[in-house]
DRENKETOR-276593 format. One record per residue (C-alpha): residue in three letters; z negated, x negated, y negated. Coordinates in nm, 2 decimals, always signed. Each point is the difference from the previous one (the first is absolute). Layout:
<atoms>
ATOM   res       c3       c1       c2
ATOM   ALA        Z        X        Y
...
</atoms>
This chain:
<atoms>
ATOM   res       c3       c1       c2
ATOM   MET   -17.20    -6.82    -9.73
ATOM   ALA    -0.20    -0.05    -0.31
ATOM   TYR    +0.10    -0.28    -0.27
ATOM   THR    -0.17    -0.33    +0.03
ATOM   ASP    +0.07    -0.37    +0.01
ATOM   ASP    -0.02    -0.03    +0.31
ATOM   ALA    +0.22    +0.28    +0.11
ATOM   VAL    +0.28    -0.15    -0.24
ATOM   LYS    -0.05    -0.31    +0.19
ATOM   ALA    +0.02    +0.15    +0.35
ATOM   LYS    +0.32    +0.21    -0.13
ATOM   LEU    +0.15    -0.32    -0.11
ATOM   SER    -0.10    -0.21    +0.32
ATOM   ALA    +0.18    +0.29    +0.20
ATOM   LEU    +0.32    -0.03    -0.18
ATOM   ASN    +0.29    -0.13    +0.22
ATOM   GLU    +0.39    -0.04    -0.10
ATOM   THR    +0.10    +0.35    +0.13
ATOM   GLN    +0.11    +0.27    -0.23
ATOM   GLU    -0.26    +0.24    +0.13
ATOM   SER    -0.27    -0.22    -0.04
ATOM   ILE    +0.09    -0.07    -0.34
ATOM   VAL    +0.05    +0.35    -0.10
ATOM   THR    -0.34    +0.12    +0.13
ATOM   VAL    -0.17    -0.27    -0.19
ATOM   ALA    +0.19    +0.06    -0.32
ATOM   GLN    -0.10    +0.40    +0.03
ATOM   TRP    -0.36    -0.08    +0.06
ATOM   VAL    -0.04    -0.25    -0.31
ATOM   MET    +0.21    +0.25    -0.23
ATOM   PHE    -0.25    +0.27    +0.10
ATOM   HIS    -0.28    -0.19    -0.16
ATOM   ARG    +0.20    -0.08    -0.30
ATOM   ARG    -0.32    +0.03    -0.21
ATOM   HIS    -0.08    -0.33    +0.14
ATOM   ALA    +0.32    -0.18    -0.07
ATOM   ASP    -0.13    -0.30    -0.17
ATOM   ARG    -0.27    -0.09    +0.26
ATOM   THR    +0.27    +0.09    +0.25
ATOM   GLY    +0.25    -0.25    -0.19
ATOM   THR    -0.29    -0.27    +0.00
ATOM   LEU    -0.06    +0.03    +0.35
ATOM   TRP    +0.37    -0.02    +0.10
ATOM   LEU    +0.04    -0.29    -0.20
ATOM   GLN    -0.28    -0.21    +0.17
ATOM   ARG    +0.12    +0.09    +0.34
ATOM   LEU    +0.33    -0.11    -0.08
ATOM   LYS    -0.15    -0.30    -0.09
ATOM   ASP    -0.17    -0.06    +0.34
ATOM   SER    +0.28    +0.10    +0.21
ATOM   GLY    +0.29    -0.19    +0.14
ATOM   SER    +0.38    +0.00    -0.09
ATOM   ASN    +0.09    +0.31    +0.24
ATOM   LYS    -0.30    +0.22    -0.11
ATOM   ARG    +0.06    -0.09    -0.33
ATOM   LEU    +0.35    +0.12    +0.01
ATOM   ASN    -0.16    +0.36    +0.15
ATOM   LEU    -0.24    +0.00    -0.30
ATOM   VAL    +0.28    -0.01    -0.22
ATOM   TYR    +0.19    +0.28    +0.16
ATOM   LEU    -0.33    +0.21    -0.02
ATOM   ALA    +0.01    -0.07    -0.38
ATOM   ASN    +0.37    +0.09    -0.02
ATOM   GLU    -0.07    +0.34    +0.18
ATOM   VAL    -0.30    +0.09    -0.23
ATOM   ALA    +0.16    -0.11    -0.33
ATOM   GLN    +0.33    +0.19    +0.10
ATOM   GLN    -0.18    +0.30    +0.13
ATOM   SER    -0.20    +0.01    -0.36
ATOM   LYS    +0.29    -0.04    -0.19
ATOM   ALA    +0.19    +0.29    +0.18
ATOM   ARG    -0.31    +0.23    -0.06
ATOM   ARG    -0.06    -0.13    -0.35
ATOM   LYS    -0.34    -0.12    +0.10
ATOM   ASP    -0.07    -0.34    -0.20
ATOM   ASP    -0.33    -0.09    +0.13
ATOM   PHE    +0.10    -0.25    +0.25
ATOM   LEU    +0.28    -0.12    -0.26
ATOM   ILE    -0.25    -0.08    -0.22
ATOM   ALA    -0.20    -0.16    +0.27
ATOM   PHE    +0.25    -0.22    +0.13
ATOM   SER    +0.17    -0.10    -0.29
ATOM   PRO    -0.26    -0.25    -0.11
ATOM   ILE    +0.01    -0.16    +0.35
ATOM   ILE    +0.36    +0.05    +0.15
ATOM   ALA    +0.17    -0.31    -0.14
ATOM   GLU    -0.29    -0.24    +0.12
ATOM   ALA    +0.00    +0.19    +0.33
ATOM   THR    +0.35    -0.04    +0.07
ATOM   ALA    +0.01    -0.34    -0.09
ATOM   ILE    -0.30    -0.08    +0.27
ATOM   ALA    +0.18    +0.18    +0.28
ATOM   TYR    +0.36    -0.21    -0.14
ATOM   LYS    -0.15    -0.32    +0.01
ATOM   GLY    +0.01    -0.20    +0.32
ATOM   ALA    +0.19    +0.29    +0.19
ATOM   THR    +0.29    -0.02    +0.23
ATOM   ASN    +0.32    +0.03    -0.16
ATOM   GLU    +0.04    +0.32    +0.22
ATOM   VAL    -0.34    +0.14    -0.17
ATOM   GLN    +0.14    -0.09    -0.35
ATOM   GLN    +0.31    +0.16    +0.05
ATOM   LYS    -0.21    +0.32    +0.07
ATOM   LEU    -0.23    -0.05    -0.29
ATOM   ARG    +0.30    -0.05    -0.25
ATOM   ARG    +0.16    +0.33    +0.13
ATOM   VAL    -0.30    +0.18    -0.07
ATOM   VAL    +0.01    -0.13    -0.35
ATOM   GLU    +0.33    +0.09    -0.04
ATOM   VAL    -0.08    +0.35    +0.09
ATOM   TRP    -0.28    -0.03    -0.26
ATOM   ARG    +0.23    -0.07    -0.28
ATOM   GLN    +0.30    +0.25    +0.11
ATOM   ARG    -0.25    +0.28    +0.03
ATOM   GLN    -0.18    -0.09    -0.33
ATOM   ILE    -0.35    +0.02    +0.21
ATOM   PHE    -0.20    -0.22    -0.24
ATOM   GLU    +0.03    -0.07    -0.37
ATOM   PRO    +0.29    -0.26    -0.11
ATOM   THR    -0.27    -0.24    -0.11
ATOM   ILE    -0.17    +0.03    +0.34
ATOM   GLN    +0.34    -0.04    +0.18
ATOM   GLU    +0.09    -0.31    -0.19
ATOM   ALA    -0.34    -0.15    +0.06
ATOM   ILE    +0.06    +0.05    +0.37
ATOM   GLU    +0.34    -0.17    +0.02
ATOM   ALA    -0.10    -0.28    -0.23
ATOM   ARG    -0.28    -0.10    +0.25
ATOM   ILE    +0.25    +0.01    +0.31
ATOM   ASP    +0.24    -0.19    -0.21
ATOM   GLU    -0.25    -0.26    -0.07
ATOM   LEU    -0.09    -0.05    +0.34
ATOM   ASP    +0.40    -0.04    +0.08
ATOM   LYS    +0.03    -0.26    -0.22
ATOM   THR    -0.31    -0.21    +0.11
ATOM   ARG    +0.11    +0.00    +0.37
ATOM   SER    +0.20    -0.33    +0.13
ATOM   SER    +0.37    -0.01    -0.03
ATOM   SER    -0.01    +0.00    +0.39
ATOM   LYS    -0.18    +0.35    +0.03
ATOM   LYS    +0.27    +0.21    -0.21
ATOM   PRO    -0.03    +0.39    +0.03
ATOM   LEU    +0.22    +0.18    +0.25
ATOM   LEU    +0.21    +0.15    -0.23
ATOM   GLY    +0.01    -0.31    -0.24
ATOM   GLY    -0.21    +0.04    -0.34
ATOM   SER    -0.19    +0.29    -0.12
ATOM   LEU    +0.09    +0.33    +0.09
ATOM   PHE    -0.05    +0.16    -0.35
ATOM   SER    +0.17    -0.30    -0.20
ATOM   GLY    +0.27    -0.07    +0.21
ATOM   SER    +0.17    -0.31    +0.15
ATOM   SER    -0.17    -0.32    -0.12
ATOM   GLY    +0.18    -0.19    -0.27
ATOM   PRO    +0.03    -0.38    -0.02
ATOM   SER    -0.29    -0.22    -0.05
ATOM   ALA    -0.15    -0.06    -0.30
ATOM   PRO    +0.09    -0.29    -0.19
ATOM   SER    -0.25    -0.29    -0.04
ATOM   GLU    -0.08    +0.05    -0.35
ATOM   ILE    -0.11    +0.36    +0.09
ATOM   GLU    -0.20    -0.10    +0.30
ATOM   PRO    -0.33    -0.04    -0.20
ATOM   LEU    +0.05    +0.37    -0.12
ATOM   VAL    -0.02    +0.15    +0.35
ATOM   PRO    -0.33    -0.04    +0.11
ATOM   LEU    -0.09    +0.13    -0.37
ATOM   GLN    +0.23    +0.30    +0.06
ATOM   ILE    -0.18    +0.07    +0.34
ATOM   ALA    -0.33    -0.02    -0.18
ATOM   VAL    +0.09    +0.25    -0.26
ATOM   SER    +0.16    +0.22    +0.25
ATOM   LYS    -0.33    -0.03    +0.24
ATOM   ALA    -0.22    +0.07    -0.35
ATOM   ALA    +0.22    +0.30    -0.10
ATOM   ALA    -0.03    +0.17    +0.37
ATOM   THR    -0.38    -0.02    -0.02
ATOM   THR    +0.01    +0.14    -0.36
ATOM   LEU    +0.25    +0.30    +0.10
ATOM   SER    -0.26    +0.08    +0.27
ATOM   ALA    -0.32    -0.06    -0.17
ATOM   VAL    +0.07    +0.17    -0.36
ATOM   PRO    +0.10    +0.33    +0.16
ATOM   THR    -0.31    +0.02    +0.18
ATOM   ALA    -0.23    -0.07    -0.26
ATOM   ASP    +0.18    +0.22    -0.25
ATOM   SER    -0.01    +0.27    +0.27
ATOM   GLU    -0.37    -0.02    +0.05
ATOM   TYR    -0.07    -0.03    -0.38
ATOM   ASP    +0.20    +0.33    -0.07
ATOM   LYS    -0.20    +0.18    +0.30
ATOM   LEU    -0.35    -0.11    -0.16
ATOM   THR    +0.08    +0.09    -0.36
ATOM   ASP    +0.18    +0.29    +0.05
ATOM   GLN    -0.20    +0.29    -0.19
ATOM   SER    +0.13    +0.31    +0.19
ATOM   LYS    -0.17    -0.14    +0.34
ATOM   PRO    -0.40    +0.08    +0.06
ATOM   THR    -0.21    -0.33    -0.03
ATOM   PRO    -0.12    -0.07    +0.36
ATOM   THR    -0.34    -0.08    +0.06
ATOM   PRO    -0.17    -0.31    -0.12
ATOM   PRO    +0.03    -0.23    +0.28
ATOM   VAL    +0.31    +0.12    +0.11
ATOM   HIS    +0.13    -0.07    -0.39
ATOM   ALA    -0.18    -0.33    +0.01
ATOM   ALA    +0.18    -0.15    +0.30
ATOM   ARG    +0.35    +0.15    -0.11
ATOM   LEU    -0.08    -0.17    -0.35
ATOM   SER    -0.05    -0.31    +0.23
ATOM   ALA    +0.30    +0.05    +0.19
ATOM   LEU    +0.20    +0.01    -0.34
ATOM   LEU    -0.15    -0.29    -0.14
ATOM   LYS    +0.08    -0.20    +0.31
ATOM   ASN    +0.40    +0.14    -0.03
ATOM   LEU    +0.01    -0.10    -0.36
ATOM   ALA    -0.14    -0.32    +0.05
ATOM   ASN    +0.28    -0.05    +0.28
ATOM   ALA    +0.25    +0.14    -0.21
ATOM   GLU    -0.09    -0.23    -0.30
ATOM   GLY    -0.01    -0.33    +0.23
ATOM   ALA    +0.33    +0.11    +0.12
ATOM   VAL    +0.13    +0.02    -0.33
ATOM   SER    -0.14    -0.31    -0.11
ATOM   GLU    +0.17    -0.19    +0.28
ATOM   SER    +0.33    +0.14    -0.08
ATOM   ILE    -0.02    -0.11    -0.36
ATOM   LYS    -0.08    -0.35    +0.10
ATOM   ALA    +0.27    -0.01    +0.23
ATOM   ARG    +0.26    +0.11    -0.22
ATOM   ARG    -0.13    -0.23    -0.26
ATOM   ARG    +0.05    -0.33    +0.23
ATOM   LEU    +0.36    +0.19    +0.07
ATOM   ILE    +0.06    +0.01    -0.34
ATOM   ALA    -0.10    -0.34    -0.10
ATOM   GLY    +0.23    -0.11    +0.29
ATOM   LEU    +0.28    +0.18    -0.13
ATOM   GLU    -0.04    -0.15    -0.37
ATOM   SER    +0.02    -0.35    +0.16
ATOM   ILE    +0.33    +0.11    +0.15
ATOM   ILE    +0.12    +0.15    -0.32
ATOM   GLU    -0.14    -0.31    -0.20
ATOM   THR    +0.20    -0.21    +0.22
ATOM   ASN    +0.32    +0.17    -0.01
ATOM   HIS    -0.03    +0.05    -0.39
ATOM   ALA    +0.02    -0.37    -0.02
ATOM   ALA    +0.27    -0.03    +0.28
ATOM   LEU    +0.20    +0.24    -0.21
ATOM   VAL    -0.05    -0.16    -0.36
ATOM   SER    +0.10    -0.36    +0.19
ATOM   GLU    +0.34    +0.20    +0.18
ATOM   GLU    +0.07    +0.14    -0.37
ATOM   ALA    +0.00    -0.34    -0.16
ATOM   GLN    +0.22    -0.12    +0.31
ATOM   LYS    +0.25    +0.27    -0.04
ATOM   GLU    +0.04    -0.06    -0.39
ATOM   THR    +0.05    -0.37    +0.09
ATOM   LEU    +0.24    +0.07    +0.26
ATOM   MET    +0.19    +0.24    -0.25
ATOM   THR    +0.00    -0.25    -0.26
ATOM   ARG    +0.17    -0.25    +0.22
ATOM   LYS    +0.26    +0.23    +0.15
ATOM   TYR    +0.10    +0.07    -0.33
ATOM   VAL    +0.06    -0.33    -0.08
ATOM   ILE    +0.16    -0.09    +0.31
ATOM   GLU    +0.24    +0.30    -0.01
ATOM   ALA    +0.09    -0.14    -0.38
ATOM   LYS    +0.07    -0.32    +0.15
ATOM   LYS    +0.21    +0.12    +0.25
ATOM   ARG    +0.21    +0.20    -0.26
ATOM   ASP    +0.06    -0.29    -0.21
ATOM   VAL    +0.12    -0.19    +0.31
ATOM   GLU    +0.24    +0.28    +0.12
ATOM   ASP    +0.14    -0.01    -0.36
ATOM   GLY    +0.04    -0.38    +0.00
ATOM   ILE    +0.21    +0.04    +0.32
ATOM   MET    +0.22    +0.29    -0.13
ATOM   ARG    +0.08    -0.20    -0.31
ATOM   GLY    +0.08    -0.32    +0.21
ATOM   LEU    +0.25    +0.18    +0.17
ATOM   SER    +0.23    +0.06    -0.28
ATOM   ALA    -0.06    -0.35    -0.11
ATOM   PRO    +0.18    -0.29    +0.15
ATOM   SER    -0.14    -0.13    +0.29
ATOM   THR    -0.22    -0.30    -0.01
ATOM   PRO    +0.12    -0.29    +0.23
ATOM   VAL    -0.22    -0.11    +0.28
ATOM   VAL    -0.05    -0.26    +0.20
ATOM   ALA    -0.01    +0.01    +0.39
ATOM   HIS    -0.38    +0.10    +0.01
ATOM   GLY    +0.07    +0.27    -0.26
ATOM   SER    -0.17    -0.16    -0.30
ATOM   PRO    +0.17    +0.01    -0.32
ATOM   ILE    +0.16    -0.34    -0.12
ATOM   SER    -0.05    -0.15    -0.32
ATOM   ASP    +0.26    +0.01    -0.28
ATOM   PRO    +0.05    -0.33    -0.20
ATOM   ARG    +0.08    +0.28    -0.30
ATOM   THR    -0.37    +0.05    +0.02
ATOM   ASN    -0.14    -0.34    +0.02
ATOM   GLY    -0.10    +0.02    +0.38
ATOM   ARG    -0.16    +0.34    -0.05
ATOM   VAL    +0.06    +0.26    +0.30
ATOM   MET    +0.24    +0.25    -0.14
ATOM   SER    -0.11    +0.38    +0.02
ATOM   PRO    +0.26    +0.29    -0.05
ATOM   ASN    -0.06    +0.05    -0.37
ATOM   ASP    +0.09    -0.40    -0.06
ATOM   ASN    +0.33    +0.12    +0.18
ATOM   ALA    +0.06    +0.26    -0.25
ATOM   SER    -0.11    -0.21    -0.29
ATOM   VAL    +0.20    -0.37    +0.08
ATOM   GLU    +0.35    -0.03    +0.05
ATOM   PRO    +0.12    -0.19    +0.28
ATOM   GLU    +0.21    -0.34    -0.06
ATOM   ARG    +0.36    -0.03    +0.10
ATOM   PRO    +0.04    -0.21    +0.28
ATOM   ASP    +0.20    -0.35    -0.01
ATOM   VAL    +0.33    +0.05    +0.12
ATOM   GLU    +0.20    -0.33    +0.08
ATOM   GLU    +0.35    +0.01    -0.16
ATOM   LEU    +0.30    +0.02    +0.22
ATOM   THR    +0.21    -0.30    +0.01
ATOM   PRO    +0.32    +0.00    +0.16
ATOM   PRO    +0.06    -0.28    +0.28
ATOM   PRO    +0.19    -0.31    -0.10
ATOM   PRO    +0.36    +0.00    +0.05
ATOM   GLU    -0.05    -0.26    +0.27
ATOM   SER    -0.15    +0.26    +0.22
ATOM   ARG    +0.28    +0.24    -0.01
ATOM   THR    +0.26    -0.30    +0.09
ATOM   PRO    +0.04    -0.03    +0.39
ATOM   ALA    -0.07    -0.35    +0.12
ATOM   GLY    +0.30    -0.22    +0.04
ATOM   SER    +0.21    +0.22    -0.23
ATOM   PRO    +0.26    -0.24    -0.20
ATOM   VAL    -0.12    -0.12    -0.31
ATOM   THR    +0.19    +0.05    -0.33
ATOM   ALA    -0.01    -0.32    -0.22
ATOM   THR    -0.20    +0.11    -0.32
ATOM   PRO    +0.04    -0.25    -0.32
ATOM   ALA    -0.33    -0.19    -0.07
ATOM   ALA    +0.02    +0.09    -0.34
ATOM   LEU    +0.01    +0.35    +0.10
ATOM   LEU    -0.31    -0.01    +0.28
ATOM   THR    -0.20    -0.19    -0.28
ATOM   HIS    -0.03    +0.30    -0.19
ATOM   VAL    -0.08    +0.26    +0.29
ATOM   GLN    -0.37    +0.01    +0.05
ATOM   PRO    -0.12    +0.23    +0.26
ATOM   THR    -0.27    +0.22    -0.10
ATOM   PRO    -0.35    -0.12    +0.12
ATOM   SER    -0.15    +0.21    +0.26
ATOM   PRO    -0.34    -0.01    +0.13
ATOM   HIS    +0.16    -0.03    +0.38
ATOM   HIS    +0.25    -0.25    -0.10
ATOM   ALA    -0.03    -0.38    -0.15
ATOM   PRO    +0.21    -0.08    -0.29
ATOM   ILE    +0.34    -0.13    +0.08
ATOM   ALA    +0.04    -0.32    -0.18
ATOM   PRO    +0.37    -0.06    -0.18
ATOM   PRO    +0.24    -0.16    +0.21
ATOM   THR    +0.16    -0.34    -0.07
ATOM   ALA    +0.36    -0.15    +0.03
ATOM   GLY    +0.11    -0.13    +0.35
ATOM   ALA    -0.19    +0.03    +0.29
ATOM   ASP    -0.30    +0.17    -0.18
ATOM   LEU    +0.25    +0.31    -0.08
ATOM   LEU    +0.05    +0.06    +0.36
ATOM   SER    -0.38    -0.03    +0.09
ATOM   SER    -0.08    +0.21    -0.28
ATOM   LEU    +0.24    +0.27    +0.14
ATOM   SER    -0.16    -0.03    +0.36
ATOM   MET    -0.14    +0.31    +0.09
ATOM   PRO    -0.39    +0.05    -0.03
ATOM   PRO    -0.17    +0.15    +0.29
ATOM   VAL    +0.04    +0.34    -0.02
ATOM   ARG    -0.30    +0.21    -0.09
ATOM   HIS    +0.01    +0.39    +0.16
ATOM   TYR    -0.13    +0.26    -0.17
ATOM   PRO    -0.05    +0.37    +0.13
ATOM   GLY    +0.27    +0.22    -0.06
ATOM   THR    +0.23    -0.29    -0.15
ATOM   PRO    +0.34    -0.16    +0.17
ATOM   GLY    -0.12    -0.27    +0.21
ATOM   SER    -0.29    +0.18    +0.13
ATOM   ALA    -0.07    +0.13    +0.35
ATOM   GLY    +0.13    +0.33    -0.11
ATOM   GLY    +0.30    -0.12    -0.17
ATOM   GLY    +0.17    -0.26    +0.26
ATOM   MET    +0.27    +0.20    +0.15
ATOM   ALA    +0.09    +0.14    -0.37
ATOM   LYS    +0.03    -0.37    -0.08
ATOM   LYS    +0.17    -0.11    +0.28
ATOM   ARG    +0.30    +0.30    -0.07
ATOM   LYS    +0.02    -0.11    -0.36
ATOM   VAL    +0.05    -0.38    +0.09
ATOM   ASP    +0.28    +0.10    +0.25
ATOM   ASP    +0.15    +0.24    -0.28
ATOM   ASP    +0.02    -0.28    -0.26
ATOM   TYR    +0.10    -0.28    +0.24
ATOM   PRO    +0.22    +0.10    +0.25
ATOM   ASP    +0.08    -0.34    +0.12
ATOM   PHE    -0.39    -0.12    +0.01
ATOM   GLY    -0.09    -0.09    +0.36
ATOM   SER    +0.33    +0.04    +0.14
ATOM   GLY    +0.02    -0.34    +0.14
ATOM   GLU    +0.27    -0.14    -0.26
ATOM   ASP    -0.08    -0.29    -0.21
ATOM   ALA    -0.17    +0.15    -0.35
ATOM   MET    +0.14    -0.32    -0.17
ATOM   ALA    +0.36    +0.04    +0.06
ATOM   ASP    +0.08    +0.15    -0.33
ATOM   LEU    -0.22    -0.25    -0.21
ATOM   ASP    +0.11    -0.30    -0.18
ATOM   ASP    +0.01    -0.32    +0.21
ATOM   ASP    -0.25    -0.16    -0.26
ATOM   VAL    -0.25    +0.30    +0.02
ATOM   ALA    +0.02    +0.05    +0.40
ATOM   GLU    -0.09    -0.37    +0.04
ATOM   LEU    -0.28    +0.02    -0.25
ATOM   LEU    -0.13    +0.31    +0.21
ATOM   ARG    +0.04    -0.13    +0.33
ATOM   ALA    -0.20    -0.32    -0.09
ATOM   GLU    -0.29    +0.17    -0.16
ATOM   SER    -0.03    +0.24    +0.31
ATOM   GLY    +0.02    -0.29    +0.22
ATOM   ARG    -0.28    -0.17    -0.24
ATOM   ALA    -0.20    +0.32    +0.05
ATOM   ARG    +0.01    +0.00    +0.36
</atoms>
């Protein structure tokens, strides 16, 4: 069958998903490799007009032709497919089911592994597919999760970077278009300006020049769009950089302030700890029930500190002088009284004591006896006559006066006049 546009369209329309059909059409296309550019154009147009499953078969056909051309080192179809393969793959991928998308990813991965296309063309293909994955809703995630080429998807972008996402997508799209348009223009330009090839007839030469102008215009437009997209992206990046730079300056100032405060607090902490250690070696400061230091009269009511204790010597406490109890307290009640001359008693003055009233000097006669009457006994702790010394005092009385309390008359040995006087006084006392 001769090569015509209708023949190519007929072959593409009869293509099905079987391997035999794909290989047969691929061999016929490769046989007419001189028309590779026209075949590529018709193939792309047929792919745009077909459904999802039919597009997958057309991609399989392009894969077979490209791999056979690579194996045979015939670059006609590789050159023809390079400007359009990224766009064609994106068209077949967009709107397809997850199953079809997985098969398309597998084909693109084979192209990468076997290096069918140039690295720039391969990157453009993957960028277009990644762009479609990012624009899809979160409920329609790929079956394997994320892109097959970029690995598993990472965490969502921060809110500050979200405005850059569409800018980056626009840059990737413009770059992919540039990568496909510029090589085509360069290839056509090299062909028409090659002096080693014969010049075609004027009508053919004019048509080729027109096609070259169109390709150059398309490449120029693609590069212009890529430049605009990159400038917008750079402006967004510079805005983020300025914001972060201002925040950086503010945070550095905050850091300096915090460091200064930390050094001051550390110095205060060391001073307090040194004061605590010095206070441990000094006399302890008296404290009240609530733990507050009491004021000292030596400092005019000012609260004393450990340093004050070291400089002010404490006063001696007031100690009451020890005064022996009067002789009457050591004489048991009812013991015989020895008459003492009044003249002698007038010269006996007991030592005044803060606990005893002074004893008046006795007078003659009855005043002598009344002055010898036993005053009330005051008991002091640890002295005879106290609660602790009662038994010892009783034993002493029994030893000194063995006949005391035995029932005999204590006045039997006294003179009659003295005994009578004592009895009269005793009766008056009762």
